[in-house]
N, C-alpha and C positions, 0 to 999 in steps of 0.2 A: 572489889567491882559493882557498880550500882546495878540497881536489879530494882525492877518493876513489878509488881503485884497486882494484875490487873481479876477484876471480881466479873462475873456474871452480872452485867447490868442491860438495863432495856435503853437504847438512843435512842432519842427523840429529838426533834426542832431543824432550824436550819443552821445550817454554816455556809460561809464565804469559802469558794476554792480560793489557794492561794492562786499567786500570778504563775505562768507558764513559766518553768525553770527553761524550756526550747527556748521558748522565743525571748525571756532576758537574756540567756548568751546571748541569741540573734544580734536584739535588737543594741547591745552593750556594744557587741564590736564592729558594728556599723556607726555606731553613732561617736566611737574614739576613732575611727575615719576619717571621719568628714571633716571639711572645714567647716568652721562656726561651731555655737553651741544648740546642744537638744536637750529635751528635759523628757525623761521617762518616764510616764505614773503608770500606779502599781507598779511597783516591785518590792522584793522583799530582800532579805538580807541572810538568804543562806549559805553555807558553805563554800557550795561548786558556783556562787553565783560572783562572791567575794575572792575567790582563785581568779575568774576571769577579768574582772576590777582590775586585782593587781596586776596582773599581766598585762592590760592593754594600760594603766598607768607606765608600765617600763617601756614602752613603744611611746609615749611621750600625754598621753591622755589624762584630763583632767577629769576626776569623776568626784561627784560629792552627793551623796546618797543625803535625803532629806525625808519627813513626813511625808509630805507629798508627792515628792516626786525625784526622781536621781539627776542633776546637772550635768550634763557630760559634754568638754568640749576636745574636740579632736586636736592631736597636736602631734599625730607621727608622720615624717618625714621620713626623707629615704636619708639611710648613714655615709660619711666618706667614712673613706677605708681605715681600719684600726678601732680602738675605742674598747673599753671592757668590756665583756659579755651581758648581756643582761642577763638576773636571777628571777626565774619563773616557775614560784613553787603552784603546781597546779594540787596539793594536796589527793584528793584521792578523785579528782574530778576527770575522765574521758574526755568528757567537751572540752572542755580549757585547753588540756594538752592537742586534742587533734584540732580543732581551730585553729587556734594562735602556732601551735608550730611552725606551717609554710608563711606565716605573716612576716617572722623574724626575717627569712632566707629574701622574702619578696621586697623587703626593704633595706636590705643587705646590712641587717644588724648580726653579730653572732649571739649564739646567746644558751644561755643551761636551764633546762629543765628537770625539775626535780618532783618528787610525789612521794607517797606512801601508801602502804595496805598493799594491794594487788595492782597500782597501777601501770609498775612497770613489766607484771607480765598479759598485760592487756595488748594486740597487738598493733604493731608501729611497722611490719614486712612493707605493705604496698607504697608509704612514704617513704621509707629509706630507700629501696630501687629506683622512686620518680627524682625523687630530690638529687641522688646523688648524679643521676645520668643530668640533668640542669643543671650542675654547678656549687651544689651545696656536699659542703664538706660536716662528715656526721660520724660522732662518736659515740658510742653507748658504753660505759662505766656498769660493772654487775654492781645491783642495786642488791642491799641484804634485804630478805624475807618480802622480797617481791616488790622493793620500793622502786624507783625511778631516779635515772641521772643519767641525762641526756646530754652531749653539747653539738648545736650546729654553728654554723660558719658559712659564710662563703655567698656570693647573690645569684638568686634564682634566676632564672631565663626562661622567658614563654615559649611557647610549643606544642605538640602531643603530649597529651599525659593518660594512657592506659594504665588499669585496675582495676583490681576484681570487685562486683559489686553486693558479695556474697556473705564480705567481712564486715563490715562497719559502712554506715552514708554518713557516718560524721569528717572521711577522708574525703569525698567528695563535697561533701559543704566545706572542709576546710581551701581544699583549692577553689572554692566559690566567691570565699572571700579573699584570698591573694590573691588570681591570678588575670582582676582584672584591675592590679594596679602596677604591673607590667608595663612594658612601650610597646612589645608585642602582643597578636592574637593567640590564644592559644583555646586547645581542643579537649576536651573530658571525654573519655570513652572508657565504658565499662564490656569486660571481657564477658563479665558475666550479669546475672539477675542480678537487679537491685532490690536486697532487700531495705525494707523500712522506708521505702520511698518518700511517704508522705512528709519525711525531715527536710530530704531534698529541697522539696516543693516549700515547704517552709525556709528552707536558704532563699529560695529563690525571691519569691516574698517578700521577702526585709529585704534584700538587695533592692528590688525594684522600688521599693517606700522611698529606701535612702538613692534612690539616683541610678541605680547602676544596674546593666543591663547583660543577663545569661535569658541564652536560650537553648531551650532543650532541643532536640531534633530525634525524635522518636527518645525511641525508652532506655535506650544506652547511650549517649553524645549527646553534651553540654557545650557550645558554642560560646568565647567568652572574650569580646574584644577586651584589646589591652588601652592602657593611657587614659581611664575611664576614674574620674573622680566622686568620692561621697560626697551626698550632701546632706547638712543639718538637717533635723525635722523634730518633730515632735511627734509621743508615738504613749498609746495606751498598752498595755500587755494584759493581754485575755486570760482569764482565769485557764488552770491546771487541770485536763479530761486525768492526767495521769496520777495525781494526788485522791482527784475526786474520784475516782475510781474507788478507792477504799471506803468512801461512806455510800457510794451507791451499792457497792456488795454489801453494806450493813443493813443497808435494806432489802437487798434479795434474802438477807439471814432473820430477817422480819423484824429490823428495827423501825421506825418512821422517822427517816431522815430525806431532809432536801437539799440541794446544794446550789447556791445561786454564783451568779455573776461567768458562769460558762456562756458562749457565743453557739447557739446551735447548732449553727453552720462553719463551726472552726473547719480549719485545714489539720489540726493536729491529730496523727496518726492514732493518737490513745482515744478520739473520740469513740474508736471501736468497742471501747468497754458497750455503748448502748446497745448495740445491734447483738455483739455476745451476750449479754443479758438476756435480751430478746430472744432469741437463738435458746437459752438454755431455762426457759416458758416465763420467763416473768414480765414484769408491765409495767415501760418507763412513759410517765407521766412528765409534760412542761406544765406549769403552772405560777403565774405572777412573774416570770423570770426566770423560776428556779426548777430543779428538774429532780427529780425522783425516783424511786425503784420500787416496788410492792410485790410481794412473791407472789407467781400463778400457779398453773397444774403445770406437775412434769412431763414433759415432753414423751412422747410414746417412745421414740425413734430416738437412736443411739446419735451423739452430739458429734461433730469434732470440728476443732480451734485452731486457726495457723496463728501463728506465732507470732513470723517472721516479720509483718508489717508493723507490732505494737507488741515489743518485747517486755518492756516495760510492766503493762497490766497485767502479765500471766499468773505470779504469785498469787493478785488476788482475781484473779480467773479460776484459778486453781482451788481457794478457797468456795468462791460461789461455787462452781462443777461438786465439790466434797459434801455439800448439803444438799444435792437432789434423789433424795433415795428413789432407787431403782435406776436410775441413769446411768449409764455409760460413759465419761466425757472421753476424748483420745484428744491430747494436744500434741502437736506437731509441727516440724523447725521450729524449734527452741531452742538447739544448741547453742544458741549463742549466748545463751543466761551463764553459761558455766562462767564464762568469761566477764560477767560484769565483778560490783565488790566484792561477794564472793561466787562460787559454783552455786549460784540461784536454783539449777534444778533441782541438786539433790540437798539442799537448804529447806527448799519449798515439803520437797518427798516427804525427810525426815521429818520436820517439825509436825506438820499436817498427820504423817500417820500416828507421831505420837502424842496428839490430842484425840485418836482415838477413827481418821479415816480411811478409806481404804484406796490406797491409792498407790502406784508401782513406776519407776520410774525407767524411762528408754534413755537411748543412747540421744537421744535427739528430743526427747518430749515427757511426755505423762500420761498415765493413765489411769483417770477418777472410776469409781465405783461410788455411785450417793449413798450417805447414809441421812438417817434419821435427826442424829445429834451426835455432835464432837463432847467427849467426856471430861476433856479439860484435865487439869487435876497435874499437869505436867510442868517439869523445869526447863526453857527452849532458851535455846543462844540464838540470837539475832546476827548473831557472824561479822556483827558492825556493817551491817546489811541496812540501810535507812528503810529501803521497800519490804525486805522481810521484814522488822519492824513492826509497822504499822501496819501490815499484811494479818501478823502474831497479834496485834493489840486487839483487831476487829473479832478476828477467831476468838480470842481469849473471851470478849464480851458476850459471846455466842454462844461458850460452853457450860458445861452444865457443873462446872469445879473451876474454884481460882486458878490461874498459870501465871508460872513466876517465869516474866523473860529477863533477858541480861540487856548492860549497852543501850537503853535506851538511850540517850543521848543522840546515837548516827543519825534520827530523825533532822537535825541540822544540816545532814549533808542538803536537803532540798526543800524540806517543809519543817523549820525552824516551831512553827505554832501549831505541829498537829495537835498534842498531847491536850494544850491549850484546848484547841477547837473538841477536842475529845471527850473532856471534861465538862466544858458546855452543854454539850448533849447526851450529857447523866453516865459519861462515861466512869467506876470509880476502881481507884487504884492506891496503892499504897507506895513507897518508894523510900529503900533502904538506900545508907551511902550518899544522899544530898539530893537535892531539888531537882527532879527533868523538867 
């Protein structure tokens, strides 16, 4: 297995935020469903985005990546009866699976969805119940080792869709993509509070940009007219706050790093990293279009961080909290981290504790008591999780002794250029088993 040895490093410089993976998924889907050709600027060929692009090609779209923009020509058409099922390899992308799954029956297309890693263990029950009730045949085979093998067929019909909002916002987004294509109107009703609500806001905004209307009625209901048509347009994918979070946390740990290419007024839920770092006592500054974080005084009062709206930044947040000596930080409503590419609650606590952090795991969160320094000197598994790997690389740079990390290639899932940017900022590392 490939290993990466990260030396203590003084990171400094400016890095450009990669394109938002969340927004890229949404723009790709809308463009692929539109009549005509769209050009999407500031795209990156991460594994998850490539999986979504491949799935959309199975719907008939043409997607051509290019150095300046990706050209997307919509080609999705309602299917005649019969035909071989489309084969959709989701890799490890939960977004690909949950966003595309309702689209195929909405267009009358039979499809087989496969995936690897823990994808088959991630919840799908809300979809199964809803889609079965609205005309979709559903058959899920046992996947070895957590893999996925799901077959859907039939034609989805419009109507009322009730589902919990506290499992994943991706179910709501997936329905919002598919239901406008049906002949009649639909309503999506949530039976619980919606966690990660900013992600649904991003979906509704993307739909509006491509000419599709979804109207929120209060906090738990969405009215979706049927018979709508997506309209092609050109779009720019803004920088990703969830990826910028790693380098902003590096600033909180003493690095002199700025991140360019972020929208200060972004609706991304992970923009919450700015407020979280401020609550931990750090100073956020914008200058010449770039944002940076500088270490500030440790707050006197304990801090509580709600993970529900922004689960993807929590490993990085835990690292930032771990190096606030004398401060106790409690992270709550983080249970969904157990359902990611790995159990991120357990992985975060185990890895940071091995580095010298004072951190305890709870059923749905963590308690972090800040220390002055991480000792390092450990060999840690990323568990194949891209966000764990990036968190641990930043932690290793700030540690007292070198840290060995396994499976660095997993960053390709969301941020293929992470280690290139890390090295450009002064990160020192050596690789065994091949180039990273």
